[in-house]
C-alpha positions in Angstrom: -9.1 -32.5 -54.5 -12.8 -32.2 -54.9 -14.2 -33.5 -58.3 -15.4 -30.9 -60.7 -19.2 -30.9 -61.3 -20.4 -31.1 -64.9 -23.8 -31.7 -66.6 -24.5 -34.7 -68.9 -27.6 -34.0 -70.9 -29.4 -36.5 -73.1 -30.9 -35.0 -76.3 -34.1 -36.0 -78.2 -36.4 -37.1 -75.4 -39.9 -38.0 -76.9 -38.5 -38.6 -80.4 -39.5 -42.3 -80.2 -40.6 -44.7 -77.4 -37.1 -46.2 -77.3 -35.4 -42.9 -76.9 -37.6 -41.9 -74.0 -37.4 -45.2 -72.3 -33.6 -45.3 -72.6 -33.2 -41.9 -71.1 -35.6 -42.7 -68.3 -33.7 -45.8 -67.4 -30.4 -43.9 -67.2 -32.1 -41.0 -65.2 -33.3 -43.5 -62.6 -29.8 -45.0 -62.4 -28.2 -41.6 -61.8 -26.2 -41.7 -65.0 -27.5 -38.4 -66.5 -28.0 -34.8 -65.3 -31.0 -34.1 -67.5 -32.7 -34.3 -70.9 -34.0 -32.0 -73.5 -37.5 -32.8 -74.9 -38.5 -32.6 -78.6 -42.0 -31.2 -77.9 -43.1 -31.4 -81.6 -42.3 -35.2 -81.4 -45.2 -37.6 -81.7 -44.6 -38.9 -78.2 -44.4 -35.7 -76.2 -47.8 -35.6 -74.6 -47.6 -39.2 -73.5 -44.0 -39.2 -72.5 -44.1 -35.9 -70.6 -46.0 -37.5 -67.7 -43.1 -40.0 -67.3 -40.6 -37.1 -66.6 -42.6 -36.2 -63.5 -41.2 -39.4 -61.9 -37.6 -38.8 -62.5 -35.2 -38.4 -59.5 -34.9 -35.1 -57.6 -32.4 -32.8 -59.3 -32.9 -34.4 -62.8 -33.3 -31.4 -65.1 -35.8 -31.4 -68.0 -35.7 -28.7 -70.7 -36.9 -27.8 -74.2 -34.8 -29.2 -77.1 -35.9 -26.6 -79.5 -36.8 -28.5 -82.7 -36.8 -27.0 -86.1 -35.7 -30.0 -88.2 -35.4 -33.8 -87.8 -38.3 -35.0 -90.1 -41.0 -33.5 -87.8 -43.7 -30.8 -88.3 -44.1 -27.5 -86.5 -46.7 -27.1 -83.9 -48.5 -24.4 -85.9 -48.3 -22.8 -89.3 -45.0 -21.4 -90.5 -46.0 -20.3 -94.1 -42.7 -18.5 -94.9 -40.3 -21.2 -93.7 -42.3 -24.4 -93.8 -44.9 -24.0 -96.5 -45.4 -27.8 -96.8 -45.9 -28.2 -93.1 -42.6 -29.9 -92.5 -39.4 -28.5 -91.0 -36.5 -27.9 -93.5 -33.4 -29.9 -93.4 -30.3 -28.8 -91.5 -28.6 -27.9 -94.7 -31.5 -25.7 -95.8 -31.5 -23.9 -92.4 -27.8 -23.2 -92.7 -28.2 -21.9 -96.3 -31.1 -19.6 -95.2 -29.1 -18.3 -92.3 -26.0 -17.6 -94.5 -28.2 -15.8 -97.0 -29.8 -13.6 -94.3 -33.2 -15.0 -95.1 -34.0 -15.7 -91.4 -34.0 -12.0 -90.6 -36.9 -11.1 -92.9 -40.2 -10.0 -91.3 -42.1 -13.1 -92.3 -39.4 -15.5 -91.2 -39.1 -13.8 -87.9 -42.8 -14.0 -87.4 -42.7 -17.8 -88.1 -39.8 -18.4 -85.8 -41.2 -16.3 -82.9 -44.5 -18.1 -83.1 -42.9 -21.6 -83.2 -40.5 -20.8 -80.3 -43.5 -19.7 -78.2 -45.6 -22.7 -79.2 -42.8 -25.1 -78.1 -42.3 -23.4 -74.8 -46.0 -23.4 -74.3 -46.2 -27.1 -75.1 -43.5 -27.9 -72.5 -45.1 -25.7 -69.8 -48.6 -27.1 -70.6 -47.5 -30.7 -70.2 -45.1 -30.3 -67.2 -46.9 -27.6 -65.3 -43.8 -25.5 -65.0 -41.0 -23.7 -66.9 -38.2 -25.7 -68.4 -34.9 -25.9 -66.5 -33.0 -25.1 -69.7 -33.4 -24.6 -73.4 -31.1 -25.9 -76.2 -31.5 -26.7 -79.9 -31.8 -29.9 -82.0 -28.8 -29.9 -84.3 -27.7 -26.7 -82.6 -30.1 -24.5 -84.6 -30.6 -22.2 -81.6 -27.1 -20.8 -82.4 -28.0 -19.5 -85.8 -28.4 -15.7 -86.5 -32.1 -15.0 -86.9 -33.0 -17.7 -84.4 -30.6 -16.9 -81.5 -32.0 -13.4 -80.7 -35.6 -14.5 -80.8 -34.9 -17.4 -78.4 -32.9 -15.1 -76.0 -35.8 -12.6 -76.0 -38.4 -15.3 -75.4 -36.6 -16.7 -72.4 -36.0 -13.3 -70.9 -39.6 -12.3 -71.4 -41.2 -15.4 -70.1 -39.1 -16.5 -67.1 -37.5 -14.8 -64.0 -33.9 -13.7 -64.4 -31.5 -16.6 -63.9 -34.1 -19.3 -63.6 -33.7 -20.9 -67.1 -30.3 -21.7 -68.5 -29.3 -21.9 -72.2 -26.9 -24.3 -73.8 -23.7 -22.7 -75.1 -21.7 -24.8 -77.5 -18.6 -22.6 -77.4 -15.2 -24.1 -76.5 -11.6 -22.9 -76.9 -10.1 -24.0 -80.2 -7.1 -25.4 -78.4 -9.1 -27.7 -76.3 -11.0 -28.9 -79.4 -7.8 -29.6 -81.2 -6.2 -31.4 -78.3 -9.3 -33.5 -77.8 -9.0 -34.6 -81.4 -12.5 -35.7 -82.1 -14.3 -34.5 -85.2 -12.3 -31.4 -85.0 -13.7 -29.6 -88.0 -17.3 -30.1 -87.0 -16.6 -29.1 -83.4 -14.7 -25.9 -84.5 -17.6 -25.0 -86.8 -20.2 -25.3 -84.0 -18.0 -23.4 -81.6 -17.7 -20.7 -84.2 -21.5 -20.5 -84.5 -21.6 -20.1 -80.7 -19.3 -17.1 -80.5 -20.8 -14.3 -78.4 -23.7 -16.4 -77.1 -22.6 -16.4 -73.4 -22.1 -12.6 -73.5 -25.5 -12.0 -75.1 -27.2 -14.4 -72.7 -25.6 -12.7 -69.7 -27.0 -9.4 -70.9 -30.5 -11.0 -70.7 -29.7 -12.5 -67.2 -29.7 -16.0 -68.8 -27.0 -18.4 -67.4 -25.1 -20.7 -69.7 -22.8 -23.8 -69.2 -19.1 -23.2 -69.0 -17.7 -25.6 -71.6 -19.1 -28.1 -74.0 -18.3 -31.5 -75.4 -19.8 -34.6 -77.0 -19.6 -33.8 -80.7 -18.6 -36.7 -82.9 -19.5 -38.5 -86.1 -21.6 -41.2 -84.4 -19.1 -43.9 -85.1 -15.9 -45.2 -83.5 -14.9 -46.7 -80.2 -17.3 -45.2 -77.7 -15.4 -45.8 -74.5 -12.3 -44.1 -76.0 -14.4 -41.3 -77.3 -16.0 -40.7 -74.0 -12.7 -40.5 -72.3 -11.7 -37.8 -74.8 -15.0 -35.9 -74.2 -14.1 -35.6 -70.6 -10.6 -34.3 -71.4 -9.8 -30.9 -69.7 -13.5 -30.1 -69.0 -13.9 -27.3 -66.5 -16.5 -27.2 -63.7 -19.9 -26.3 -65.1 -19.2 -27.9 -68.5 -21.9 -29.8 -70.4 -21.5 -33.1 -72.2 -24.1 -33.9 -74.9 -25.2 -37.5 -75.3 -27.8 -39.4 -77.4 -28.7 -42.7 -75.7 -31.7 -44.8 -76.8 -33.2 -48.3 -77.0 -33.6 -48.3 -80.8 -37.0 -49.0 -82.3 -38.8 -48.7 -85.6 -40.1 -45.2 -85.0 -36.6 -44.0 -84.3 -35.3 -45.6 -87.5 -38.0 -43.9 -89.5 -37.2 -40.5 -88.2 -33.5 -40.4 -87.7 -30.4 -42.0 -89.4 -28.5 -42.3 -86.1 -29.6 -45.6 -84.6 -26.6 -47.9 -83.8 -24.6 -45.1 -82.1 -27.6 -44.4 -79.8 -27.6 -48.1 -78.7 -23.9 -48.0 -78.1 -24.2 -44.8 -76.0 -27.0 -46.5 -74.0 -24.9 -49.5 -73.2 -21.9 -47.5 -72.3 -23.8 -45.0 -70.0 -25.6 -47.9 -68.3 -22.4 -49.8 -67.6 -19.6 -49.5 -65.1 -17.1 -47.9 -67.5 -19.0 -44.6 -67.4 -18.7 -43.8 -63.6 -15.1 -45.1 -63.7 -14.3 -42.7 -66.6 -15.8 -39.8 -64.6 -13.7 -40.7 -61.6 -10.5 -40.9 -63.5 -11.2 -37.4 -65.0 -11.9 -35.9 -61.6 -15.5 -35.2 -62.5 -19.0 -35.8 -61.1 -22.5 -35.3 -62.4 -24.6 -32.4 -61.1 
């Protein structure tokens, strides 16, 4: 039986030197399918050039960033009056209250989505292969429609795919990893594939990789591969930790653990046992 092809995408490229370097090491070793770039990150302009030397077939996309201790690429007076992105909790609260659908909020969001896509294209000289969202904010009502419209308007049909975080509840429960969080993110994703298809935007066919950034990583990775269909996506966060990362993000030790695992021999062996291969 032929192995099923999946994508393994590393998030947060350009967040810090060690994040970018770790992802590039794994890309050159054939351990990843691609990476999403945080273009508001302080390293983007410098690190973008390094992506031009990744192996053929390695996909690079926009990791739409609206949180994470960073600043927007331009003014967002309604949503970021102090020039800094709100916290994840604040975004969720605003979305739940319907505040992201106001005219001023929509104007802020549309402008920042365009700026981040422009920044990627300007540095790479081409469109992104895909778009996803830091902390899955691309799933939120008020943000999702704007992103779908931007991709459909800017790029030829079918040329840029979008991360869908939906999964069947039964598979999430059987996997048994951070079930509540995974179910919540899958709930936020409901209807995304259908709406994306109506804009001729492809999506992945399955999603995995959500956990609490602690625990036995080899055992967790075996579970992440459990029952994955062809076309599924596994999200990872490898890095070579550094001071810049520690200043911007609380997840440090888990990134080092992921880096070590993905660079070692357990990772290809786990893919083989699961009947999977990277694509």
